[in-house]
Structures are given as structure tokens and as C-alpha cells.
PAKOLLUM-490874 format. One record per atom (N, C-alpha, C, O): residue number from 1; atom name; residue in one letter; z, x, y. Coordinates in steps of 0.2 Angstrom, whole numbers, plus 5000, padded with zeros to 4 digits. Layout:
<recs>
 num atomo residuo   up east north
 NUM    CA       A    Z    X     Y
...
</recs>
This chain:
<recs>
 num atomo residuo   up east north
   1     N       M 5595 4492  4960
   1    CA       M 5595 4494  4953
   1     C       M 5602 4494  4950
   1     O       M 5606 4498  4953
   2     N       P 5603 4491  4945
   2    CA       P 5610 4491  4942
   2     C       P 5613 4497  4940
   2     O       P 5609 4501  4937
   3     N       A 5619 4498  4940
   3    CA       A 5622 4505  4938
   3     C       A 5622 4505  4931
   3     O       A 5622 4500  4927
   4     N       A 5622 4511  4928
   4    CA       A 5622 4512  4921
   4     C       A 5628 4510  4918
   4     O       A 5633 4512  4921
   5     N       P 5629 4507  4912
   5    CA       P 5635 4506  4909
   5     C       P 5639 4512  4908
   5     O       P 5637 4517  4906
   6     N       A 5646 4511  4908
   6    CA       A 5650 4517  4907
   6     C       A 5650 4519  4899
   6     O       A 5649 4514  4895
   7     N       A 5651 4525  4898
   7    CA       A 5651 4527  4891
   7     C       A 5657 4524  4888
   7     O       A 5663 4523  4891
   8     N       A 5657 4523  4881
   8    CA       A 5662 4520  4877
   8     C       A 5668 4525  4877
   8     O       A 5667 4531  4877
   9     N       L 5674 4522  4878
   9    CA       L 5680 4526  4877
   9     C       L 5681 4529  4870
   9     O       L 5680 4526  4865
  10     N       A 5683 4535  4870
  10    CA       A 5684 4538  4863
  10     C       A 5691 4536  4861
  10     O       A 5696 4538  4864
  11     N       L 5691 4532  4855
  11    CA       L 5698 4530  4852
  11     C       L 5699 4533  4845
  11     O       L 5694 4533  4841
  12     N       T 5704 4535  4844
  12    CA       T 5706 4538  4837
  12     C       T 5708 4532  4833
  12     O       T 5709 4526  4836
  13     N       D 5708 4532  4827
  13    CA       D 5709 4527  4822
  13     C       D 5716 4525  4823
  13     O       D 5718 4519  4823
  14     N       A 5721 4529  4825
  14    CA       A 5728 4527  4826
  14     C       A 5729 4524  4833
  14     O       A 5732 4519  4833
  15     N       D 5725 4526  4838
  15    CA       D 5725 4522  4844
  15     C       D 5722 4515  4843
  15     O       D 5725 4510  4846
  16     N       R 5717 4514  4840
  16    CA       R 5713 4508  4839
  16     C       R 5718 4503  4835
  16     O       R 5719 4497  4837
  17     N       E 5722 4506  4830
  17    CA       E 5727 4502  4826
  17     C       E 5732 4500  4830
  17     O       E 5735 4494  4830
  18     N       A 5735 4504  4835
  18    CA       A 5741 4503  4839
  18     C       A 5738 4497  4844
  18     O       A 5742 4493  4846
  19     N       L 5732 4498  4847
  19    CA       L 5730 4493  4852
  19     C       L 5729 4486  4848
  19     O       L 5730 4481  4851
  20     N       M 5726 4486  4842
  20    CA       M 5725 4480  4839
  20     C       M 5732 4477  4838
  20     O       M 5733 4470  4838
  21     N       R 5737 4481  4836
  21    CA       R 5744 4478  4835
  21     C       R 5747 4475  4841
  21     O       R 5750 4469  4841
  22     N       L 5745 4478  4847
  22    CA       L 5747 4475  4854
  22     C       L 5744 4469  4855
  22     O       L 5747 4464  4858
  23     N       T 5738 4468  4853
  23    CA       T 5734 4462  4855
  23     C       T 5736 4456  4850
  23     O       T 5736 4450  4852
  24     N       R 5739 4458  4844
  24    CA       R 5741 4452  4840
  24     C       R 5749 4451  4840
  24     O       R 5751 4445  4838
  25     N       A 5753 4455  4843
  25    CA       A 5760 4454  4843
  25     C       A 5762 4448  4847
  25     O       A 5759 4448  4853
  26     N       S 5766 4444  4845
  26    CA       S 5769 4438  4849
  26     C       S 5774 4440  4854
  26     O       S 5776 4437  4859
  27     N       S 5777 4446  4853
  27    CA       S 5783 4448  4857
  27     C       S 5781 4453  4863
  27     O       S 5785 4455  4866
  28     N       V 5774 4454  4863
  28    CA       V 5772 4459  4868
  28     C       V 5770 4455  4874
  28     O       V 5768 4449  4874
  29     N       R 5772 4458  4880
  29    CA       R 5770 4454  4886
  29     C       R 5763 4453  4887
  29     O       R 5759 4457  4885
  30     N       A 5761 4447  4890
  30    CA       A 5753 4446  4890
  30     C       A 5749 4451  4894
  30     O       A 5744 4452  4892
  31     N       G 5752 4454  4899
  31    CA       G 5748 4459  4903
  31     C       G 5747 4465  4899
  31     O       G 5741 4468  4899
  32     N       L 5751 4467  4895
  32    CA       L 5750 4473  4890
  32     C       L 5745 4471  4885
  32     O       L 5741 4475  4883
  33     N       A 5745 4465  4882
  33    CA       A 5740 4463  4877
  33     C       A 5733 4463  4880
  33     O       A 5728 4465  4877
  34     N       K 5733 4461  4887
  34    CA       K 5727 4460  4890
  34     C       K 5724 4467  4891
  34     O       K 5718 4469  4890
  35     N       R 5728 4472  4893
  35    CA       R 5726 4479  4894
  35     C       R 5724 4482  4888
  35     O       R 5719 4486  4888
  36     N       A 5727 4481  4882
  36    CA       A 5725 4483  4876
  36     C       A 5718 4481  4874
  36     O       A 5714 4484  4871
  37     N       R 5717 4474  4875
  37    CA       R 5710 4471  4874
  37     C       R 5705 4474  4878
  37     O       R 5699 4476  4876
  38     N       I 5706 4476  4884
  38    CA       I 5702 4479  4889
  38     C       I 5700 4486  4886
  38     O       I 5694 4488  4885
  39     N       V 5705 4490  4884
  39    CA       V 5703 4497  4881
  39     C       V 5699 4496  4874
  39     O       V 5695 4500  4873
  40     N       L 5701 4491  4870
  40    CA       L 5697 4490  4864
  40     C       L 5690 4489  4865
  40     O       L 5686 4491  4862
  41     N       L 5689 4484  4870
  41    CA       L 5682 4483  4871
  41     C       L 5678 4489  4874
  41     O       L 5672 4490  4873
  42     N       A 5682 4493  4879
  42    CA       A 5679 4499  4881
  42     C       A 5677 4504  4876
  42     O       A 5672 4507  4876
  43     N       G 5682 4504  4871
  43    CA       G 5681 4508  4865
  43     C       G 5675 4506  4861
  43     O       G 5671 4510  4858
  44     N       D 5673 4500  4861
  44    CA       D 5667 4497  4857
  44     C       D 5661 4498  4861
  44     O       D 5655 4497  4859
  45     N       G 5661 4501  4867
  45    CA       G 5655 4502  4871
  45     C       G 5653 4496  4876
  45     O       G 5647 4496  4878
  46     N       T 5657 4491  4876
  46    CA       T 5655 4485  4880
  46     C       T 5655 4487  4888
  46     O       T 5660 4491  4890
  47     N       A 5650 4484  4891
  47    CA       A 5650 4486  4898
  47     C       A 5656 4483  4902
  47     O       A 5659 4478  4900
  48     N       N 5658 4487  4908
  48    CA       N 5664 4485  4912
  48     C       N 5663 4478  4914
  48     O       N 5668 4474  4914
  49     N       T 5657 4476  4917
  49    CA       T 5657 4469  4920
  49     C       T 5658 4464  4914
  49     O       T 5661 4459  4915
  50     N       R 5655 4465  4908
  50    CA       R 5656 4461  4903
  50     C       R 5663 4460  4900
  50     O       R 5666 4455  4899
  51     N       I 5667 4466  4900
  51    CA       I 5674 4466  4899
  51     C       I 5678 4462  4904
  51     O       I 5682 4458  4902
  52     N       A 5676 4463  4910
  52    CA       A 5679 4459  4915
  52     C       A 5678 4451  4914
  52     O       A 5683 4447  4915
  53     N       E 5672 4449  4912
  53    CA       E 5671 4442  4911
  53     C       E 5675 4440  4905
  53     O       E 5678 4434  4905
  54     N       L 5675 4444  4899
  54    CA       L 5678 4442  4893
  54     C       L 5686 4441  4894
  54     O       L 5689 4437  4891
  55     N       V 5689 4446  4897
  55    CA       V 5696 4446  4898
  55     C       V 5698 4442  4904
  55     O       V 5704 4440  4904
  56     N       G 5694 4440  4908
  56    CA       G 5696 4436  4914
  56     C       G 5700 4440  4920
  56     O       G 5705 4438  4923
  57     N       V 5697 4447  4921
  57    CA       V 5700 4451  4926
  57     C       V 5694 4453  4930
  57     O       V 5688 4452  4929
  58     N       S 5695 4457  4936
  58    CA       S 5690 4460  4940
  58     C       S 5687 4466  4937
  58     O       S 5691 4469  4933
  59     N       R 5681 4468  4939
  59    CA       R 5679 4475  4937
  59     C       R 5683 4481  4939
  59     O       R 5684 4485  4935
  60     N       P 5686 4481  4945
  60    CA       P 5690 4486  4947
  60     C       P 5696 4487  4942
  60     O       P 5699 4492  4941
  61     N       T 5699 4481  4940
  61    CA       T 5705 4481  4935
  61     C       T 5703 4484  4929
  61     O       T 5706 4488  4926
  62     N       V 5697 4483  4926
  62    CA       V 5694 4486  4920
  62     C       V 5694 4494  4921
  62     O       V 5696 4497  4917
  63     N       L 5691 4496  4927
  63    CA       L 5690 4503  4928
  63     C       L 5697 4506  4929
  63     O       L 5698 4512  4926
  64     N       L 5702 4503  4932
  64    CA       L 5709 4505  4932
  64     C       L 5712 4507  4925
  64     O       L 5715 4512  4924
  65     N       W 5712 4502  4921
  65    CA       W 5715 4503  4914
  65     C       W 5711 4507  4910
  65     O       W 5714 4511  4905
  66     N       R 5704 4508  4910
  66    CA       R 5701 4513  4907
  66     C       R 5703 4520  4909
  66     O       R 5704 4524  4905
  67     N       D 5704 4521  4915
  67    CA       D 5706 4527  4918
  67     C       D 5713 4529  4916
  67     O       D 5714 4535  4914
  68     N       R 5717 4524  4916
  68    CA       R 5724 4525  4914
  68     C       R 5725 4527  4907
  68     O       R 5729 4532  4905
  69     N       F 5721 4524  4903
  69    CA       F 5721 4525  4896
  69     C       F 5718 4532  4894
  69     O       F 5721 4536  4890
  70     N       A 5713 4534  4898
  70    CA       A 5709 4540  4897
  70     C       A 5714 4546  4899
  70     O       A 5714 4551  4896
  71     N       K 5718 4545  4904
  71    CA       K 5723 4550  4906
  71     C       K 5730 4550  4902
  71     O       K 5732 4556  4901
  72     N       H 5732 4545  4901
  72    CA       H 5739 4544  4898
  72     C       H 5739 4541  4891
  72     O       H 5745 4541  4888
  73     N       G 5734 4539  4888
  73    CA       G 5734 4536  4881
  73     C       G 5737 4529  4882
  73     O       G 5737 4526  4887
  74     N       I 5740 4527  4876
  74    CA       I 5743 4520  4876
  74     C       I 5749 4519  4881
  74     O       I 5750 4514  4883
  75     N       D 5753 4525  4882
  75    CA       D 5758 4525  4886
  75     C       D 5756 4523  4893
  75     O       D 5760 4520  4897
  76     N       G 5750 4524  4895
  76    CA       G 5747 4523  4902
  76     C       G 5746 4515  4903
  76     O       G 5745 4513  4908
  77     N       L 5746 4511  4897
  77    CA       L 5745 4504  4898
  77     C       L 5752 4500  4900
  77     O       L 5751 4495  4902
  78     N       H 5757 4504  4899
  78    CA       H 5764 4500  4901
  78     C       H 5765 4500  4909
  78     O       H 5762 4504  4912
  79     N       D 5769 4495  4911
  79    CA       D 5770 4495  4918
  79     C       D 5773 4501  4921
  79     O       D 5778 4504  4918
  80     N       E 5771 4503  4927
  80    CA       E 5775 4508  4930
  80     C       E 5781 4505  4934
  80     O       E 5781 4499  4935
  81     N       A 5785 4509  4937
  81    CA       A 5791 4506  4941
  81     C       A 5788 4503  4947
  81     O       A 5783 4506  4950
  82     N       R 5790 4498  4949
  82    CA       R 5788 4494  4955
  82     C       R 5791 4497  4961
  82     O       R 5797 4499  4961
  83     N       P 5788 4496  4967
  83    CA       P 5791 4498  4973
  83     C       P 5796 4493  4975
  83     O       P 5796 4488  4973
  84     N       G 5800 4495  4980
  84    CA       G 5806 4491  4982
  84     C       G 5812 4494  4982
  84     O       G 5813 4500  4981
  85     N       R 5817 4491  4985
  85    CA       R 5824 4493  4985
  85     C       R 5827 4495  4978
  85     O       R 5826 4491  4974
  86     N       P 5829 4501  4977
  86    CA       P 5832 4503  4971
  86     C       P 5838 4499  4969
  86     O       P 5842 4497  4974
  87     N       R 5839 4498  4963
  87    CA       R 5845 4494  4960
  87     C       R 5851 4498  4962
  87     O       R 5852 4504  4960
  88     N       H 5856 4495  4966
  88    CA       H 5862 4498  4967
  88     C       H 5868 4496  4963
  88     O       H 5873 4498  4964
  89     N       V 5867 4491  4959
  89    CA       V 5872 4488  4955
  89     C       V 5871 4490  4948
  89     O       V 5865 4489  4945
  90     N       S 5876 4493  4945
  90    CA       S 5875 4496  4938
  90     C       S 5876 4490  4933
  90     O       S 5881 4487  4933
  91     N       H 5871 4489  4929
  91    CA       H 5871 4484  4924
  91     C       H 5876 4486  4919
  91     O       H 5880 4481  4916
  92     N       E 5878 4492  4918
  92    CA       E 5883 4494  4913
  92     C       E 5890 4492  4916
  92     O       E 5894 4490  4912
  93     N       R 5891 4492  4922
  93    CA       R 5897 4490  4925
  93     C       R 5898 4482  4924
  93     O       R 5903 4480  4923
  94     N       I 5893 4479  4925
  94    CA       I 5893 4471  4924
  94     C       I 5894 4469  4917
  94     O       I 5899 4465  4916
  95     N       I 5891 4473  4912
  95    CA       I 5892 4471  4905
  95     C       I 5899 4473  4903
  95     O       I 5902 4469  4899
  96     N       A 5901 4479  4905
  96    CA       A 5908 4481  4903
  96     C       A 5913 4476  4906
  96     O       A 5918 4475  4902
  97     N       A 5912 4474  4912
  97    CA       A 5917 4469  4915
  97     C       A 5917 4462  4911
  97     O       A 5922 4459  4910
  98     N       T 5911 4460  4909
  98    CA       T 5910 4454  4906
  98     C       T 5913 4454  4899
  98     O       T 5916 4449  4897
  99     N       L 5913 4460  4896
  99    CA       L 5916 4460  4889
  99     C       L 5924 4460  4889
  99     O       L 5927 4460  4884
 100     N       K 5927 4462  4895
 100    CA       K 5934 4462  4895
 100     C       K 5936 4454  4897
 100     O       K 5933 4451  4901
 101     N       P 5942 4452  4894
 101    CA       P 5944 4445  4896
 101     C       P 5946 4445  4903
 101     O       P 5948 4449  4906
 102     N       P 5945 4439  4906
 102    CA       P 5947 4438  4913
 102     C       P 5954 4438  4914
 102     O       P 5958 4436  4909
 103     N       P 5957 4440  4920
 103    CA       P 5964 4440  4921
 103     C       P 5967 4433  4920
 103     O       P 5964 4428  4921
 104     N       K 5973 4432  4917
 104    CA       K 5977 4426  4916
 104     C       K 5977 4422  4923
 104     O       K 5977 4416  4922
 105     N       S 5978 4425  4928
 105    CA       S 5979 4422  4935
 105     C       S 5973 4417  4936
 105     O       S 5974 4412  4940
 106     N       L 5967 4419  4933
 106    CA       L 5961 4414  4935
 106     C       L 5961 4408  4931
 106     O       L 5958 4403  4932
 107     N       G 5965 4408  4925
 107    CA       G 5966 4402  4921
 107     C       G 5960 4400  4917
 107     O       G 5958 4394  4916
 108     N       V 5955 4405  4915
 108    CA       V 5949 4403  4912
 108     C       V 5949 4408  4905
 108     O       V 5952 4413  4905
 109     N       T 5945 4405  4900
 109    CA       T 5945 4409  4894
 109     C       T 5939 4414  4894
 109     O       T 5939 4419  4890
 110     N       H 5934 4413  4898
 110    CA       H 5928 4418  4899
 110     C       H 5926 4418  4906
 110     O       H 5927 4413  4910
 111     N       W 5922 4423  4907
 111    CA       W 5919 4424  4914
 111     C       W 5913 4419  4915
 111     O       W 5909 4417  4910
 112     N       S 5913 4416  4921
 112    CA       S 5907 4413  4923
 112     C       S 5903 4418  4928
 112     O       S 5906 4423  4930
 113     N       S 5897 4417  4929
 113    CA       S 5893 4422  4934
 113     C       S 5896 4422  4941
 113     O       S 5896 4427  4944
 114     N       R 5898 4416  4943
 114    CA       R 5901 4416  4950
 114     C       R 5908 4420  4950
 114     O       R 5909 4423  4955
 115     N       L 5912 4419  4945
 115    CA       L 5919 4422  4945
 115     C       L 5918 4429  4945
 115     O       L 5921 4433  4948
 116     N       L 5914 4432  4940
 116    CA       L 5913 4439  4939
 116     C       L 5909 4442  4945
 116     O       L 5911 4448  4947
 117     N       A 5905 4438  4948
 117    CA       A 5901 4441  4954
 117     C       A 5906 4442  4960
 117     O       A 5906 4447  4963
 118     N       A 5911 4437  4961
 118    CA       A 5916 4438  4966
 118     C       A 5920 4443  4965
 118     O       A 5923 4447  4969
 119     N       R 5922 4444  4958
 119    CA       R 5927 4450  4956
 119     C       R 5924 4457  4958
 119     O       R 5927 4461  4960
 120     N       L 5917 4457  4956
 120    CA       L 5913 4464  4957
 120     C       L 5910 4465  4964
 120     O       L 5908 4470  4966
 121     N       G 5910 4459  4968
 121    CA       G 5907 4460  4975
 121     C       G 5900 4460  4975
 121     O       G 5897 4464  4979
 122     N       V 5897 4457  4970
 122    CA       V 5889 4456  4970
 122     C       V 5887 4449  4970
 122     O       V 5892 4445  4969
 123     N       G 5881 4447  4970
 123    CA       G 5879 4441  4970
 123     C       G 5879 4438  4963
 123     O       G 5878 4441  4958
 124     N       N 5880 4431  4962
 124    CA       N 5880 4428  4955
 124     C       N 5873 4428  4952
 124     O       N 5873 4428  4946
 125     N       A 5868 4428  4956
 125    CA       A 5861 4429  4953
 125     C       A 5860 4436  4950
 125     O       A 5857 4436  4945
 126     N       T 5863 4441  4953
 126    CA       T 5863 4448  4950
 126     C       T 5867 4448  4943
 126     O       T 5864 4451  4938
 127     N       V 5872 4445  4943
 127    CA       V 5876 4444  4936
 127     C       V 5872 4440  4931
 127     O       V 5871 4442  4925
 128     N       A 5869 4435  4933
 128    CA       A 5865 4430  4929
 128     C       A 5859 4434  4926
 128     O       A 5857 4434  4920
 129     N       R 5856 4438  4931
 129    CA       R 5850 4441  4929
 129     C       R 5852 4447  4924
 129     O       R 5848 4448  4919
 130     N       C 5857 4450  4925
 130    CA       C 5860 4455  4920
 130     C       C 5861 4452  4913
 130     O       C 5859 4455  4908
 131     N       W 5865 4447  4913
 131    CA       W 5866 4443  4907
 131     C       W 5860 4442  4903
 131     O       W 5859 4442  4897
 132     N       R 5855 4439  4907
 132    CA       R 5848 4437  4904
 132     C       R 5845 4443  4901
 132     O       R 5842 4443  4895
 133     N       E 5845 4449  4905
 133    CA       E 5842 4455  4902
 133     C       E 5845 4458  4896
 133     O       E 5841 4460  4892
 134     N       Y 5851 4457  4895
 134    CA       Y 5854 4460  4890
 134     C       Y 5856 4455  4884
 134     O       Y 5859 4457  4879
 135     N       G 5855 4448  4885
 135    CA       G 5856 4443  4881
 135     C       G 5864 4442  4880
 135     O       G 5866 4440  4875
 136     N       V 5867 4443  4885
 136    CA       V 5875 4441  4885
 136     C       V 5876 4434  4887
 136     O       V 5873 4432  4892
 137     N       Q 5880 4431  4883
 137    CA       Q 5882 4424  4884
 137     C       Q 5889 4423  4883
 137     O       Q 5891 4421  4878
 138     N       P 5893 4424  4888
 138    CA       P 5901 4424  4887
 138     C       P 5903 4417  4885
 138     O       P 5908 4417  4882
 139     N       W 5900 4412  4887
 139    CA       W 5902 4405  4885
 139     C       W 5900 4403  4878
 139     O       W 5903 4398  4876
 140     N       R 5897 4408  4875
 140    CA       R 5895 4406  4868
 140     C       R 5898 4412  4863
 140     O       R 5895 4414  4858
 141     N       S 5904 4414  4865
 141    CA       S 5908 4419  4861
 141     C       S 5909 4417  4854
 141     O       S 5911 4411  4853
 142     N       E 5908 4421  4849
 142    CA       E 5910 4419  4842
 142     C       E 5917 4420  4841
 142     O       E 5919 4419  4835
 143     N       T 5921 4423  4845
 143    CA       T 5928 4424  4844
 143     C       T 5932 4418  4846
 143     O       T 5930 4414  4850
 144     N       F 5938 4418  4844
 144    CA       F 5943 4413  4846
 144     C       F 5946 4414  4853
 144     O       F 5947 4420  4855
 145     N       K 5946 4409  4856
 145    CA       K 5949 4409  4863
 145     C       K 5956 4406  4864
 145     O       K 5956 4400  4861
 146     N       F 5960 4409  4867
 146    CA       F 5967 4406  4868
 146     C       F 5967 4401  4873
 146     O       F 5963 4402  4878
 147     N       S 5970 4395  4873
 147    CA       S 5970 4390  4878
 147     C       S 5974 4393  4884
 147     O       S 5979 4397  4883
 148     N       T 5973 4391  4890
 148    CA       T 5976 4393  4896
 148     C       T 5981 4387  4898
 148     O       T 5984 4388  4903
 149     N       D 5981 4382  4894
 149    CA       D 5986 4376  4896
 149     C       D 5993 4378  4895
 149     O       D 5995 4380  4889
 150     N       P 5997 4377  4900
 150    CA       P 6004 4379  4899
 150     C       P 6008 4374  4895
 150     O       P 6013 4376  4892
 151     N       E 6006 4368  4894
 151    CA       E 6009 4363  4890
 151     C       E 6006 4363  4883
 151     O       E 6007 4358  4879
 152     N       L 6003 4368  4881
 152    CA       L 5999 4368  4874
 152     C       L 6004 4367  4869
 152     O       L 6003 4363  4864
 153     N       V 6010 4371  4869
 153    CA       V 6015 4371  4863
 153     C       V 6017 4364  4862
 153     O       V 6018 4361  4857
 154     N       A 6019 4360  4868
 154    CA       A 6022 4354  4867
 154     C       A 6017 4349  4865
 154     O       A 6018 4345  4860
 155     N       K 6010 4350  4867
 155    CA       K 6005 4345  4864
 155     C       K 6004 4346  4857
 155     O       K 6003 4341  4853
 156     N       V 6003 4352  4855
 156    CA       V 6002 4354  4848
 156     C       V 6008 4351  4843
 156     O       V 6007 4348  4838
 157     N       T 6014 4352  4846
 157    CA       T 6020 4349  4842
 157     C       T 6019 4342  4841
 157     O       T 6021 4339  4836
 158     N       D 6017 4338  4847
 158    CA       D 6017 4331  4846
 158     C       D 6011 4329  4841
 158     O       D 6012 4324  4837
 159     N       V 6006 4332  4841
 159    CA       V 6000 4330  4837
 159     C       V 6002 4332  4830
 159     O       V 6001 4328  4825
 160     N       I 6005 4338  4828
 160    CA       I 6007 4339  4822
 160     C       I 6012 4335  4819
 160     O       I 6012 4332  4813
 161     N       G 6017 4333  4824
 161    CA       G 6022 4328  4822
 161     C       G 6019 4321  4820
 161     O       G 6021 4318  4815
 162     N       L 6013 4319  4823
 162    CA       L 6010 4313  4821
 162     C       L 6007 4313  4814
 162     O       L 6007 4308  4811
 163     N       Y 6004 4319  4813
 163    CA       Y 6001 4319  4806
 163     C       Y 6006 4320  4801
 163     O       Y 6005 4317  4795
 164     N       L 6011 4323  4802
 164    CA       L 6016 4325  4797
 164     C       L 6021 4318  4796
 164     O       L 6023 4317  4790
 165     N       A 6022 4315  4801
 165    CA       A 6027 4309  4800
 165     C       A 6024 4303  4805
 165     O       A 6027 4302  4810
 166     N       P 6019 4300  4803
 166    CA       P 6016 4295  4807
 166     C       P 6021 4289  4808
 166     O       P 6024 4287  4803
 167     N       P 6021 4286  4813
 167    CA       P 6025 4280  4814
 167     C       P 6023 4274  4809
 167     O       P 6017 4274  4808
 168     N       D 6027 4269  4807
 168    CA       D 6025 4264  4803
 168     C       D 6020 4260  4806
 168     O       D 6020 4258  4812
 169     N       N 6015 4257  4803
 169    CA       N 6009 4253  4805
 169     C       N 6006 4256  4811
 169     O       N 6004 4252  4816
 170     N       A 6005 4262  4811
 170    CA       A 6001 4266  4817
 170     C       A 5995 4269  4815
 170     O       A 5994 4271  4809
 171     N       I 5990 4269  4819
 171    CA       I 5984 4273  4818
 171     C       I 5984 4279  4822
 171     O       I 5985 4278  4828
 172     N       V 5982 4284  4819
 172    CA       V 5981 4290  4823
 172     C       V 5974 4292  4824
 172     O       V 5970 4293  4819
 173     N       L 5972 4292  4830
 173    CA       L 5965 4294  4832
 173     C       L 5965 4301  4835
 173     O       L 5969 4303  4839
 174     N       C 5960 4305  4834
 174    CA       C 5959 4311  4837
 174     C       C 5952 4311  4840
 174     O       C 5947 4310  4837
 175     N       V 5952 4313  4847
 175    CA       V 5946 4314  4851
 175     C       V 5946 4321  4853
 175     O       V 5950 4323  4857
 176     N       D 5940 4324  4852
 176    CA       D 5939 4331  4854
 176     C       D 5936 4331  4861
 176     O       D 5931 4327  4862
 177     N       E 5939 4335  4866
 177    CA       E 5936 4334  4873
 177     C       E 5930 4338  4874
 177     O       E 5927 4338  4879
 178     N       K 5928 4342  4869
 178    CA       K 5922 4346  4870
 178     C       K 5916 4343  4866
 178     O       K 5918 4340  4861
 179     N       S 5910 4344  4868
 179    CA       S 5905 4341  4864
 179     C       S 5903 4345  4858
 179     O       S 5899 4344  4854
</recs>
């Protein structure tokens, strides 16, 4: 004999509206939107087995999210901290170091993940992951960068001299080395 369907979850109008927003938002993680849809269907009185079919999850998953919502509300639908080794590298330290210019001895205008990782004693994947998480892109800086070329003054003087007093019957071509 099949088990009786679970009672509909009690949803307030505010909860229903917030859950609808989660299912429609393009910036919400797919897992969170799926959980919101599970709770909305449970609030409509849909059977757990049917919810599992509609959303594409197992019945125990439906029961888990119903229970989490009943205990914690919408906050219960967000991911909990995952098990594993705790982070021992401070992202604040990586970002702070990224925003400072590299030493002149390195001869570069901005940090690369490998250079900064070597400087801080961490893996370059850790630096790259931190930059992705915070949207930092040191190679795309909007500010002016000084050249590290020691012969820059002589080169600029030669180029300016060509523009100000070009030789007779000469053509001056300028080629930029960056794309």
C-alpha cells in the first residue's frame, strides 16, 4: 500500500515571492534555483515522488530540502560549509599584495599569478582562484604603467626626433608591439 502524500508546506506570500525570484533569476546558482522549485512544488501540495520526477532529483533529496526549509526557511536552502581542510591562505593577504606594485627588481609592471605565488609562498592556482573569486585582473589595469625598459628615454627621444624633424625623403612607420 503506497504511503500517504506529505502535507503541503506552509509558505507565506513573502516566502513564495522570494522563492519565485530565486527560480527566475539568471544570476542564482542552478542548485539553489532547483531547491527553490522543490519548495514551491511542496508548497503547492505536490507529492514528493512527483516533485522528484519534475525537478530531476531523488525522493530523499526532496525530503531533505523540505525539511531544511521547514527548519530554517529560505536561508536553509543555501549551501552549508563543505568538509575538508580549512583554508589557511588569507585571500585578503593575496588581494592586498596584488594591489601593490611588484618590486622593480622583478622588471614587470604587474603581478602574474606565478610571480605573486612565489613571493607569498603559496601555489599559483591558489592565487588564480582568489583573483577569479574577487574579479581581480592585474593585467587589465585601468591605470598607467611605467615601462621597465632602461633604454626608454633614449628610444622616446629618437622617436620624437623623427616626428619633429624627419629626414628628407623618408617615411616614418610606427608599429605597436602590443595587440
